[in-house]
DRENVEX-489914 format. One record per atom (N, C-alpha, C): atom name; residue number from 1; x, y, z. Coordinates in steps of 0.05 Angstrom, whole numbers, plus 5000, padded with zeros to 4 digits. Example, Ala and Ser with C-alpha at 12.3 -4.5 7.8 and 13.67 -1.06 7.14 Angstrom:
! residues 2
  atomo  num     x     y     z
      N    1  5264  4886  5156
     CA    1  5246  4910  5156
      C    1  5264  4934  5156
      N    2  5257  4955  5142
     CA    2  5273  4979  5143
      C    2  5258  5001  5157
This chain:
! residues 153
  atomo  num     x     y     z
      N    1  5017  4977  5000
     CA    1  5000  5000  5000
      C    1  5018  5025  5000
      N    2  5010  5045  4987
     CA    2  5026  5069  4985
      C    2  5010  5092  4997
      N    3  5023  5115  4996
     CA    3  5010  5139  5006
      C    3  4984  5146  4991
      N    4  4982  5136  4966
     CA    4  4959  5142  4950
      C    4  4937  5121  4953
      N    5  4940  5101  4970
     CA    5  4921  5080  4972
      C    5  4896  5090  4988
      N    6  4875  5075  4985
     CA    6  4850  5082  4999
      C    6  4853  5078  5029
      N    7  4874  5064  5038
     CA    7  4878  5060  5067
      C    7  4892  5083  5080
      N    8  4901  5102  5065
     CA    8  4915  5125  5077
      C    8  4895  5147  5083
      N    9  4898  5158  5106
     CA    9  4880  5181  5112
      C    9  4897  5204  5122
      N   10  4886  5227  5120
     CA   10  4900  5251  5129
      C   10  4883  5263  5152
      N   11  4894  5264  5175
     CA   11  4880  5276  5197
      C   11  4899  5293  5214
      N   12  4889  5307  5233
     CA   12  4905  5324  5250
      C   12  4908  5310  5277
      N   13  4933  5304  5283
     CA   13  4938  5289  5308
      C   13  4954  5306  5328
      N   14  4950  5332  5328
     CA   14  4963  5348  5348
      C   14  4990  5359  5341
      N   15  5001  5353  5317
     CA   15  5026  5363  5309
      C   15  5024  5374  5281
      N   16  5034  5398  5277
     CA   16  5034  5411  5251
      C   16  5007  5422  5245
      N   17  5007  5441  5226
     CA   17  4982  5452  5217
      C   17  4970  5473  5235
      N   18  4985  5482  5255
     CA   18  4975  5503  5273
      C   18  4972  5529  5258
      N   19  4953  5545  5267
     CA   19  4948  5571  5255
      C   19  4970  5592  5262
      N   20  4969  5614  5249
     CA   20  4989  5636  5253
      C   20  4991  5645  5282
      N   21  4969  5645  5296
     CA   21  4969  5654  5324
      C   21  4974  5632  5344
      N   22  4976  5607  5335
     CA   22  4981  5585  5353
      C   22  5010  5584  5361
      N   23  5017  5570  5383
     CA   23  5045  5568  5392
      C   23  5062  5556  5370
      N   24  5088  5564  5370
     CA   24  5107  5555  5349
      C   24  5109  5525  5346
      N   25  5107  5510  5368
     CA   25  5110  5481  5366
      C   25  5088  5469  5349
      N   26  5065  5482  5347
     CA   26  5043  5470  5331
      C   26  5048  5475  5301
      N   27  5066  5494  5294
     CA   27  5072  5500  5266
      C   27  5098  5487  5257
      N   28  5113  5476  5276
     CA   28  5140  5466  5270
      C   28  5140  5440  5254
      N   29  5120  5424  5257
     CA   29  5119  5398  5244
      C   29  5097  5397  5223
      N   30  5103  5384  5201
     CA   30  5084  5381  5179
      C   30  5080  5351  5174
      N   31  5055  5342  5175
     CA   31  5050  5313  5170
      C   31  5056  5307  5141
      N   32  5072  5286  5137
     CA   32  5079  5277  5110
      C   32  5062  5253  5101
      N   33  5056  5236  5119
     CA   33  5038  5213  5113
      C   33  5026  5203  5138
      N   34  5003  5192  5136
     CA   34  4988  5181  5158
      C   34  4975  5155  5148
      N   35  4986  5132  5155
     CA   35  4978  5107  5142
      C   35  4963  5090  5162
      N   36  4942  5077  5152
     CA   36  4927  5057  5168
      C   36  4911  5040  5149
      N   37  4902  5017  5157
     CA   37  4908  5004  5183
      C   37  4935  4991  5183
      N   38  4948  4989  5206
     CA   38  4974  4977  5208
      C   38  4971  4951  5224
      N   39  4987  4931  5215
     CA   39  4989  4906  5230
      C   39  5017  4905  5240
      N   40  5020  4906  5266
     CA   40  5047  4905  5278
      C   40  5048  4882  5298
      N   41  5066  4863  5292
     CA   41  5068  4839  5309
      C   41  5078  4847  5337
      N   42  5067  4833  5357
     CA   42  5076  4837  5385
      C   42  5106  4830  5386
      N   43  5121  4847  5399
     CA   43  5150  4843  5401
      C   43  5165  4852  5377
      N   44  5153  4867  5359
     CA   44  5166  4877  5335
      C   44  5189  4896  5342
      N   45  5208  4898  5324
     CA   45  5230  4917  5327
      C   45  5228  4936  5304
      N   46  5243  4958  5305
     CA   46  5243  4978  5284
      C   46  5271  4985  5277
      N   47  5275  4992  5251
     CA   47  5301  5002  5243
      C   47  5296  5024  5222
      N   48  5314  5043  5221
     CA   48  5313  5064  5201
      C   48  5339  5063  5186
      N   49  5337  5062  5160
     CA   49  5361  5061  5143
      C   49  5361  5084  5123
      N   50  5385  5092  5114
     CA   50  5389  5112  5094
      C   50  5399  5097  5069
      N   51  5384  5099  5047
     CA   51  5391  5085  5022
      C   51  5401  5105  5002
      N   52  5423  5099  4988
     CA   52  5434  5116  4967
      C   52  5437  5099  4942
      N   53  5422  5105  4921
     CA   53  5424  5091  4896
      C   53  5439  5109  4876
      N   54  5459  5097  4863
     CA   54  5473  5112  4842
      C   54  5454  5115  4818
      N   55  5461  5133  4799
     CA   55  5444  5137  4775
      C   55  5437  5111  4761
      N   56  5411  5108  4756
     CA   56  5401  5084  4741
      C   56  5401  5058  4757
      N   57  5408  5058  4782
     CA   57  5409  5033  4797
      C   57  5380  5022  4800
      N   58  5375  4997  4793
     CA   58  5348  4986  4795
      C   58  5339  4981  4823
      N   59  5357  4982  4843
     CA   59  5349  4978  4871
      C   59  5348  4949  4878
      N   60  5335  4944  4900
     CA   60  5333  4917  4911
      C   60  5316  4899  4893
      N   61  5324  4875  4888
     CA   61  5307  4856  4872
      C   61  5280  4853  4886
      N   62  5260  4841  4873
     CA   62  5234  4837  4885
      C   62  5237  4824  4913
      N   63  5223  4835  4932
     CA   63  5226  4827  4960
      C   63  5200  4833  4976
      N   64  5200  4826  5001
     CA   64  5179  4833  5019
      C   64  5191  4839  5046
      N   65  5176  4854  5062
     CA   65  5184  4861  5090
      C   65  5165  4847  5109
      N   66  5175  4840  5133
     CA   66  5159  4826  5152
      C   66  5139  4844  5166
      N   67  5143  4870  5164
     CA   67  5125  4890  5176
      C   67  5123  4915  5159
      N   68  5107  4934  5168
     CA   68  5104  4959  5152
      C   68  5130  4974  5149
      N   69  5132  4989  5127
     CA   69  5156  5005  5121
      C   69  5146  5033  5112
      N   70  5160  5054  5121
     CA   70  5152  5081  5115
      C   70  5177  5096  5105
      N   71  5175  5108  5081
     CA   71  5198  5121  5069
      C   71  5193  5150  5062
      N   72  5216  5164  5061
     CA   72  5216  5193  5054
      C   72  5239  5197  5034
      N   73  5234  5208  5011
     CA   73  5255  5212  4991
      C   73  5268  5239  4996
      N   74  5295  5237  5001
     CA   74  5311  5261  5007
      C   74  5320  5275  4982
      N   75  5328  5259  4962
     CA   75  5341  5271  4938
      C   75  5335  5252  4915
      N   76  5330  5263  4891
     CA   76  5326  5247  4868
      C   76  5297  5237  4865
      N   77  5294  5212  4856
     CA   77  5268  5201  4851
      C   77  5269  5171  4853
      N   78  5250  5159  4867
     CA   78  5249  5130  4871
      C   78  5227  5118  4853
      N   79  5235  5097  4837
     CA   79  5215  5082  4822
      C   79  5204  5062  4842
      N   80  5178  5064  4848
     CA   80  5166  5049  4870
      C   80  5143  5032  4859
      N   81  5143  5006  4865
     CA   81  5121  4989  4856
      C   81  5116  4967  4877
      N   82  5091  4967  4886
     CA   82  5081  4945  4904
      C   82  5062  4928  4889
      N   83  5060  4903  4898
     CA   83  5041  4884  4886
      C   83  5013  4896  4886
      N   84  5000  4895  4862
     CA   84  4972  4905  4860
      C   84  4970  4934  4854
      N   85  4992  4949  4855
     CA   85  4991  4978  4849
      C   85  5009  4984  4825
      N   86  5001  5004  4809
     CA   86  5018  5011  4787
      C   86  5044  5023  4796
      N   87  5064  5019  4779
     CA   87  5090  5031  4784
      C   87  5087  5061  4784
      N   88  5102  5075  4802
     CA   88  5101  5104  4803
      C   88  5128  5114  4811
      N   89  5132  5140  4807
     CA   89  5157  5153  4815
      C   89  5151  5172  4838
      N   90  5167  5169  4859
     CA   90  5164  5186  4883
      C   90  5188  5205  4883
      N   91  5183  5231  4880
     CA   91  5205  5250  4878
      C   91  5213  5260  4906
      N   92  5236  5274  4907
     CA   92  5246  5285  4932
      C   92  5224  5301  4946
      N   93  5222  5296  4972
     CA   93  5201  5308  4988
      C   93  5176  5291  4990
      N   94  5174  5270  4974
     CA   94  5151  5252  4974
      C   94  5155  5229  4993
      N   95  5133  5215  4999
     CA   95  5133  5193  5018
      C   95  5122  5168  5004
      N   96  5128  5145  5016
     CA   96  5116  5120  5008
      C   96  5114  5102  5033
      N   97  5096  5083  5031
     CA   97  5094  5063  5053
      C   97  5083  5037  5041
      N   98  5089  5016  5055
     CA   98  5078  4990  5048
      C   98  5071  4975  5073
      N   99  5051  4957  5071
     CA   99  5041  4944  5095
      C   99  5059  4922  5106
      N  100  5077  4911  5089
     CA  100  5094  4889  5097
      C  100  5077  4863  5096
      N  101  5088  4842  5107
     CA  101  5075  4816  5106
      C  101  5078  4803  5079
      N  102  5057  4794  5067
     CA  102  5057  4778  5042
      C  102  5062  4795  5017
      N  103  5056  4821  5017
     CA  103  5058  4837  4993
      C  103  5086  4838  4982
      N  104  5089  4835  4955
     CA  104  5115  4837  4942
      C  104  5121  4866  4935
      N  105  5145  4874  4942
     CA  105  5155  4901  4935
      C  105  5173  4897  4911
      N  106  5163  4904  4887
     CA  106  5177  4898  4862
      C  106  5200  4917  4857
      N  107  5196  4943  4862
     CA  107  5216  4963  4855
      C  107  5220  4984  4876
      N  108  5245  4992  4880
     CA  108  5251  5015  4898
      C  108  5276  5029  4888
      N  109  5282  5027  4862
     CA  109  5307  5037  4851
      C  109  5306  5066  4843
      N  110  5329  5075  4833
     CA  110  5332  5103  4824
      C  110  5319  5106  4797
      N  111  5300  5125  4796
     CA  111  5285  5130  4771
      C  111  5301  5149  4753
      N  112  5324  5159  4762
     CA  112  5340  5178  4747
      C  112  5365  5165  4736
      N  113  5372  5171  4712
     CA  113  5397  5160  4700
      C  113  5421  5178  4703
      N  114  5417  5203  4713
     CA  114  5439  5222  4714
      C  114  5443  5234  4742
      N  115  5430  5223  4762
     CA  115  5432  5235  4789
      C  115  5429  5213  4810
      N  116  5442  5216  4832
     CA  116  5439  5197  4855
      C  116  5412  5202  4868
      N  117  5399  5181  4878
     CA  117  5375  5183  4893
      C  117  5380  5173  4921
      N  118  5368  5187  4941
     CA  118  5371  5179  4969
      C  118  5344  5180  4983
      N  119  5340  5160  5000
     CA  119  5315  5160  5016
      C  119  5321  5148  5043
      N  120  5304  5154  5062
     CA  120  5305  5143  5089
      C  120  5280  5126  5092
      N  121  5283  5102  5103
     CA  121  5260  5085  5108
      C  121  5261  5073  5136
      N  122  5238  5074  5149
     CA  122  5236  5061  5176
      C  122  5218  5036  5172
      N  123  5229  5013  5181
     CA  123  5215  4988  5177
      C  123  5210  4975  5204
      N  124  5187  4964  5207
     CA  124  5180  4949  5231
      C  124  5184  4919  5225
      N  125  5198  4905  5241
     CA  125  5205  4877  5235
      C  125  5192  4859  5255
      N  126  5178  4839  5244
     CA  126  5165  4818  5261
      C  126  5187  4802  5276
      N  127  5182  4795  5301
     CA  127  5203  4780  5315
      C  127  5210  4753  5302
      N  128  5236  4748  5301
     CA  128  5245  4723  5289
      C  128  5245  4722  5259
      N  129  5237  4744  5246
     CA  129  5236  4745  5217
      C  129  5257  4764  5206
      N  130  5267  4759  5182
     CA  130  5286  4778  5171
      C  130  5272  4805  5164
      N  131  5287  4826  5163
     CA  131  5275  4852  5156
      C  131  5267  4852  5126
      N  132  5283  4838  5110
     CA  132  5278  4837  5081
      C  132  5282  4808  5072
      N  133  5264  4799  5055
     CA  133  5266  4772  5044
      C  133  5262  4774  5014
      N  134  5282  4765  4999
     CA  134  5280  4765  4969
      C  134  5259  4744  4961
      N  135  5246  4750  4938
     CA  135  5225  4732  4927
      C  135  5237  4718  4903
      N  136  5235  4692  4902
     CA  136  5248  4677  4881
      C  136  5230  4677  4855
      N  137  5243  4669  4833
     CA  137  5230  4669  4807
      C  137  5204  4652  4806
      N  138  5204  4629  4819
     CA  138  5181  4612  4820
      C  138  5157  4626  4832
      N  139  5161  4640  4855
     CA  139  5139  4655  4867
      C  139  5130  4678  4851
      N  140  5149  4692  4838
     CA  140  5142  4715  4820
      C  140  5123  4705  4798
      N  141  5129  4682  4786
     CA  141  5112  4671  4765
      C  141  5085  4663  4776
      N  142  5085  4651  4799
     CA  142  5060  4642  4812
      C  142  5041  4665  4818
      N  143  5053  4688  4825
     CA  143  5037  4711  4834
      C  143  5035  4733  4812
      N  144  5043  4727  4788
     CA  144  5044  4747  4766
      C  144  5017  4760  4762
      N  145  4995  4745  4766
     CA  145  4968  4756  4762
      C  145  4962  4778  4783
      N  146  4977  4780  4804
     CA  146  4972  4801  4825
      C  146  4987  4827  4819
      N  147  5006  4826  4800
     CA  147  5021  4850  4793
      C  147  5006  4868  4775
      N  148  5006  4894  4780
     CA  148  4992  4913  4762
      C  148  5004  4912  4734
      N  149  4988  4919  4714
     CA  149  4999  4918  4687
      C  149  5024  4936  4685
      N  150  5043  4926  4669
     CA  150  5069  4940  4665
      C  150  5065  4963  4645
      N  151  5080  4985  4649
     CA  151  5078  5007  4629
      C  151  5089  4997  4602
      N  152  5077  5007  4581
     CA  152  5086  4999  4555
      C  152  5107  5019  4546
      N  153  5128  5009  4533
     CA  153  5150  5026  4525
      C  153  5145  5039  4498
């Protein structure tokens, strides 16, 4: 699921969006994404990583995460594709998220051929599970019907 999915909502949770006459702390933060519903395993851990892809790098091969992941693009543009959603490009200042679990994350690479792309992602990891698990060719073929149509060149 991504920031554009029907499961994302935008609400005011006490941070950011304060009016001109409100205290400074209410204006200091701006909500970038608010995702729900989330499934977080009891005993989950979290990690935040900084990813730097060189120009044209396709990124991580198809994979899945054991829990939800939330990303923010610092520089460049990420080619992002989750199972069931069309491929899209998230530019600097944009966000993405995925629910984790069974969903395949097909792409997270650099959408630019002439510039480095950087993003930060926080991932929640189910206990006893790897943070990232690559998906093999047999499973990709078995689940091909769940992938959104590919862009035509």
